[in-house]
N, C-alpha and C positions, 0 to 999 in steps of 0.2 A: 504493500500500500504506500503510495507516494506521500511524502511529507508535505502538509499544507504550507503555503508560503504566506507570510504576513505582509500586508501592504501598509505603508505609513501614510499619514495624511499628506505629508509633503509629496509623496509619489503621486497621490491623486490630483493634487494641484498642478503638478508637472504635466500629467495627462490632459487635464482640462485646458490648460493654456498652451500646451505644445512646446514649452520650454521651461527650464528651471528658473524659478522666480528669484530676483535679487532680494537682498535683505530689506530694502526700503520700498519694495513695490507697493505694499499696503499702507504706506505712510499717509496717503491721502485720507484713509479711513480713521486715522487717529485712534486706533484700538477699538473702534466701534464695530461690532460684528455685523450690524445691519448695513453699514456703508461698505465694509469689506465684502459682504455677500454680493452687493451690486457689482463689484469688480469681478468676482468669481462668475457670476451669471453672464456678464458681458464677455468675458474671456471664453466661456463655454459656447456662447452663440457664435462668436467669430470662428472658433475652431470647428464647430459643427458645419458651418457653411463652407469651410475650406476642405474638410475631409469627408463630407457626405458621399456615400456610394453612388447616389444619383449623379454626382458630378465627377465620378471617376476615382473617388477616394477608396481607401482600403476598408473593407467591412469590419475586420477584426479590430483595427485601430479605432474606428468609429464606435464600436461596441465598448471598448475600454473607456473612451471618453464619456459615454452615456452612463456607464457603471460608476465611474468616479464621481460624476455630478450627482447621481441619485443617492449615493452614500452620504456625500456632504450635505445634500438637501435635507435628508432625514435627520442628520445630526444638528443642522441649523434649526429646523423646526422644533426639535426637542430640547433646544437650548443646551446642547452638549458641547458647544464650541464658544468659548469666551472671546477668542480672537484668532483669526486665520494667520496672523503675522507672527505670533510668538513661536520661538524655537521649540518650546515644550509641545505645542500643538502639532507642529510639522513632524516631530519625531514620534508622536503617539501612534499606536496601532489604529487602523481604520476598521471599525466594527462592521460586520455583515458584508464585507467586500466579496468574499467567495460566494455567499448566498445570492447576493444581487447579481453577480457575474453569471451564475447559473441561470437565473431568471431571464437575463438578456440573451443567453446563448442561442436559443432557438426562436427568439421573439422577433417578429417583423419590425422593420424600421420605419418610423414616421417619414413622410416625404420631405424633400428639401424645402418645399414651399412653406411647410409648417414652421420650420426653424427660421426661415427668412422673415416670415410675418412676426414671429415671436421676438426676433432680435430688434424689431423697431419699437417695442413697447418697454418703457422704463418701469411702468406700473401695470400689473395685470389688467386687461381690458374688462374682464367679467368677474363677478363675484356671486357665490352661493352662500346663503346664510338663513338662519331662522329669524323671522320678523321680530324686531325688538319691541314693537307695540302693535296695536291694531289700527294705526292711523294711515298706513300706506295703502295705495290702490294699485291694481294691475293696470299698466299703461299700454298693454298690447292692443292692437287695432286690426281691423280687416279680417281676412279669413283665418288668420292664425289665432284669433281670440276664441277661446273655448269656454271661458268661465261665464257664468250667469251673474254672479255677484262679484263686482270689481274689488271689493274690500279684501285685503290680505290680513288674515287673523294673526294675533300675536302667537309667536312660536311656530307659525306655518312657514314651510320652505319657500323662499323667494329667490329670484335671480335677477341681477341688475347689471348695468354697464357703467363704465367710468365716464363721468362728465369732465372733460379736460379743463374747462374753465373753473369750475367749482372745486375740482379735485376730489369729489365725493362720488360714490356709487348711487345712481339714480335710475329712473325708468324701470322700476321693479315689475317683474312678471310673476304670475302664478306658474308653478312648474308645468301645468298642462298647457299653458299659453307660450311657453318658452321655445323659441326657434333656435336650435343648436347652431351657432355660427360656424362657418368653415374654418375659422382659426382653431376651433376645438375639434370638430370631427376629422380634420386633416391630421390631427395628432393621434388618432386611434389606430392602433396596430392590428387589432382584430375585433371589429365591432360586434361580432356574434358571440364572443366569449365574455361573460359578465365579469369574471375575475380579472381578465386582462383589461377590460374597460375601466374597472376600478383602479388598477395600477396606473393606467394611462392618465386618468384624471388626477390622481395623486401627484404624478410627475409634472403636471402642469401648474402646480402651486408655485407662486412667485414668478410665473412665466406668462400664462394666459388666463387661468382660472384660479382665483383665490378663494379660500374658505372651505374647499371641499373636504380636506382632511379633518377639519374641526367639526363637521356635521355629525350628529348622532347616527348610529348604524342604520336605522330605518330610513332616515332622510337620504343617506348616501345610496342605499339600495334603490330608492325611488328615482333618484337622479340618474343612476347608472341605467336603469330600465328605460328611462325616457331618452337618454342619449343613444342607446342601442337601436331604437326605432328610427330607421332612416326616413320615415315619413315626417319626423320632427326636425329634420336637418334643413337649415336655410340654404337656399340656392347660392352658389358662388357667383359673386358679381365680377364680371370681367373688367379689368382696368389696366391701364398702361403703366403698370408698376415697374419701377426700376429693377426690382429683383428678378424679373423675367429675363433680363438681358445680361445677368451676371455670368461670367465665363466659368467653365469647368476647371478642374485642377490642371488637366493637360494644357488647356488653352492659356492658363495663367503662367505655366512654366515656359511656354513658348513666347509669351508676350511680356517683356520686362517693363513695359509702361503701364501695366495694370494698376488699378487704384490701390493706394497704400493701406486701405482698411482691411485688406485680405492678406497682408504680408505675414509671413511666418514669424518674423522677429518683431517683438513689441518692446517699446522702451518702458522703463519704470515710470510709474505715475509721478508727476511732478510734485515737488514740495509746495504746500499751500499754507495760508494762515487760517486754516479751517478751525472752527470752534471745537474745543476739546471738552467733551461732556464730563462734568464733575462726577466723581465717584465717592460716596460716603466714606469718610475716614481716610481718604487719600489726598495729599497735597493741600491739607487744611480744610477740606470740605467737611462741614460739621453735620453729622447725621441728625435728622429730624429738626433741622434749624427752622424749617417752615411749618412745623406742627402748630395747629390752631389757626393757620392763615387760610383764607379763602381767596383763590386766584381765578381771574377770568383772563382768557387769552384772545388777542385780536391781531390781525395782520399775518404775514407769512414769515417763515424763518428759513431762507435758502441755505444759511450756514449750517443748519442741522440736517437738511436733506430729508427724504422720505415724503411720500404723497405727491400731489400735483396740484396745479392751479391755485385756487384760494385756500386749499388745505395744505399747501407746501410747508413741511416742517412742523405742523401743529401737533401731530401725534407725539412727536419726540419732545416737543416743548411741554406737553401735558405730562408725559412720562417723567421728565426731569423734575417738575414741580412735585409730583406725587412721590417720587423717590426720596425726597427730603421732607416728607410729611404733610405737604399742603393738600388741601381739598380743591379740586378744579371744577368749576361750574361753567355753564354756557352763557349765563346772562348776568349783567351787572345788577346788584341789589344792595340793600342796606348792610348785608353781611359781608360784602366784598371788601377785602383788605388791599389787594394789589391788582392792577390791570397790567398784565405783561404785554408789551407793545412790540410788534415786529414791523417789518416793512409794510408800508401802505395799509395802516390799520383801518378798521371800520369806523366811519364817522359817528354812528349812533352810540357805540360803546364808549368811545373816547369822550363824547359830549356828556354822557351820563356819569362817567367817572369824574370828570371835571366838576360838574355841578354838585356831586355828592362829596367832594373832598377826598376822593380815593387816590392813593399814590399810584402814579403811572411810572413804570420802570422798563428799561430795555433789558435784553437778555444779558448783556455784559454787566449791568448794574446788579441784576439778580444773582449773577455768578459771584460778584463781590460780596453780596450779603451771605450767600451760601458758604463762602470761604472765610467768613468772619472779618472781612476787610472793611466792611461798612455796615452801619445800622440802617434799618428801613427809613427812619426819620431823617437820615443824612443824605438820602438820594436826592440829587439836584433836580430842579424842574425839567420836565421832558418837553421839548419842542417838536411838534410833528410837522414835517414839511409837506407831505403828500398823503392823501387818504386813498383808500381802495376805491376803484371805479365801480365796485359791486359786480353782481352777476349780470352780464350784458349791459353794463354801464348804467345801472339804476341806483347808484349811491345817492344818499340824501345830501352829500356834500355839494352836489351840483345845484341844488335848489335852496340851500341854507342861506339865510340872510348873512351879510358880511360880519355883523357883530357876533353871531353864533359861530361862524367859521373861524374868526380870530380867537374866540374863546376856546374852541376845540383844539386849535393849533397850539395854544399855550402862550400866544402873544399877549393876551390880557388875562388877568386872573379873575375868577368869579368872586362876587361879593358874598361872603359867608354870613349866615344869620348870627345875630348877637343875642345874648341872654337866654340861650337854650331854645330859641325858636327852631322850628322844623326846617329842614332843607327844602328849597324849592323843587318842585317836580320838573324833570327834564321836559323840554319843549317837544311836543309831538307834532309831526308834520303829517299832511294827508297821506294815506297809504299809496305806495307806488309799486306794488308788486315786488317788494323787496325779497331777496333771497336770504333765508335764515340759515346760515351755515352751521348752526349749533345743533340742529335737530336732524338726526340721521334719517328720519322717516319723511321729511318734507322734500318735495321736488323743487328744483330751481324753476322759477317762473320766468318765461320769456318776457323781455322788456317791450314796451310799446314800439311798434315797427319804425316810427319816425324819430325815435330818440337818438340823438347824436352823442357819441362817447368822447369825453374830454380826456386829454392825456394826463392832466394833473390839476391840482387846485391852484396852481400858481397864477392862472389867469383870473382867479376870483379875488386875489389880493393885490392891491396897488404896489407898484415896484418900490415906492419910497417908504413902504411900511414893512419891509422885510424884518423878521425877528433878529435882534442883535445877537451876534455870535460872541458869547462869553465863555471862558473856560469853565465856569462854574455851572453852565447849563448843559443838559444832556440832550443831544439831538438824535432823532430817529428817522 
């Protein structure tokens, strides 16, 4: 009996990328496994497109790449990897490698088009989950609509797609109304085998379809049965996609002028000033320093990464606050202690926080508080230069009077009540189909068709009244 060989995680990374990684390759991730996983996924897609058998690649080599990625994907989802960049991780044994390798041995290979389409998506296009409340409705229309009651009950399986502008999953469907997109059914290796379809859908996590692995067994079984029925498959739309004209492996070897994005040799990720996520107990970060604080988050946080559109970086910002003991809510109220402000925050939340006397702080200032370098009461006033345009350009900043706009920006200070009088209620403007990005069950509402989208609020503020730039003030 042959002795089984042990694969190291470093060996798997080499298979995925097609070359041995340098020590600083994952430096852009700053030790954050989520950011490092994005690099792993990107490397996997590039190597898949280069070595796929449909393009003349070696089938055995391609199987090794898929096996390596599947093993690391399972470890990532189970939080078994704290960092892909550490030497301890690279030298550790890779669990289940031989088992997964056997599973892929006689398994059909998804077509090249599936990997080409998946490589273009930074965030999975589709999501399966149990409804978090009973407020969402099935958005399917036409012949595909099977349901009589459009309401999606709480804990009922629903499937939605990513709205690139809001960064949230919307347009939820009942399972019976869900048309299986070609991005999904092209990734099925054997649509007639339920166990194989289950494995295929699991492998699409973080690639095309998110949430499948987290579903309860009965919901997973229902989705598998639905996907297996080809009558539920959406027709493939023919388009003049660039991926259809990509050369094969042989053509690339004969053509030295082929695009650099398919090159075998990749340079190490460049060094950046990316935000480093504080870890409790390390580098002065004080555990539970935010305990008892209620925080509301507004704006985007590109320095954190994750998500898309108006939701860019918000999930990680929320996780950061909760990691240090804070309670994060979606709306400003009398219990709110801090409004964490990112790039282009929402006008409504900022205005409410100003009138209530709530502290507005940037991510950098919050980090200083977490590390004990500053007290909350010592945070300098925050000046906001630009507000979010909102979903489809329906921000209240576009119709706010100049005095309210200047107040929200922090150019002028609100007049606080004296002698224990109650705070004034925030000014309410007529409803404008605003998109509420704090409720996972609400759908983005399209703005009025004739609404023009402004690039920033700078045009609403006279040039001779720019906020003074002082070192003691905090700009966002």
